[in-house]
N, C-alpha and C positions, 0 to 999 in steps of 0.2 A: 665133511668130517669136521668135528669139533676140535679147537686149537687146544693144546695141551696148557696146563697152568704154567705161568711163566713164574719160575722159582729165581728170585732176587737174590744174587750171592754179593753183590757190592763190587763186581768187577765184570759183569758179562752182559750188562744192559746194552742193547742195540737200538738204533733209530727204528727199525722194522717192529721191534717188540713193543716199544713205545707206541707206535701206529696201531699195532695189535690191540693193546689195552684201550687205547682211547676211542677208537673207531669200531672195533669189533668186540669190545667189552670182554677181552680174554681175561680170565681170572688171574690173579697174583697171589703168591705167597712168598714168605722170606725163608730163606735156607737157615737150618738151625745155626750153622756155623756164623752165619751174618748177625743172627740174633745174639749169638755169644759176644761177637764183637761189639756190639751196641751196648750189652750189658757191661762190659769191661770199660768202655767209653763213659758210660753213664757213673760207673763206680769212681773213676779217675776224676771226673768233674765234682762229683758229690764229696770226695776226699779233700779237694782244693777248696770247696765251699765251706768245709768245716776246719780248714787251716786258717793260719794267720797271715799268710803270704797274699799279697793283692794280686788279683787275676782279674782283668778287664772284663766287665760285664758278667762275671760270676758272683764276685763280692765286692764289686764297685760298680758306680753309676756308669752311664754311656756318655759318649761324645764329652761335651764341657764338664761333665760330672765324672771323668774317668778317674780323677784323684781322689773321689769321695768314696770312702769306705762305708758299706752297707752292714748295718748289724746283722748277725747270723738269723736272728727270728724275723728279719724282713726279706730274706733271701727269696722266698717262695714267690712273695708278692712282687719282689723285682722281676722275677722271669715271667709271671702273668702279665704284668704291666707292659713288658716288651713285646709279648703276643698280642695284646689287646691293641697297643698303639699302632701296630701294622695291620690290624684287622679291619680298618675302614675300607670302604669300597667307593669307586666313583663309576656311574653309569650302570648300566644292566649287567646282571650276572653273566659270567663267561658261558659259553655253551658247554654242555655235558662233557663231549669229548676233550676239550681243551683242559677243562678241570681234571679229568683222569689222567692226561698226559703229564700236567704239571705234578700231580701228586705221585705218580710212579717214578 
């Protein structure tokens, strides 16, 4: 019997469900209410980014540069740089099931 699609709600994920996604390739979908909450969160962060009040890592640098204001026209690059700076790897790629577990 095929497993049902795992519907991510933001509050119902179990260790068993993670294992099903990772090891048995259970299909995953996101509940519309969770998508709406994500959209509201994004809108909130975008509003902060467009404002003038400093918000760590949104419109300021990171770490020692936390007090440095980043110009609005550079904010997209700031966020891209953050992701790229963490995208380096060491050693062999993770096994497929481990990567799926981490993503879910």
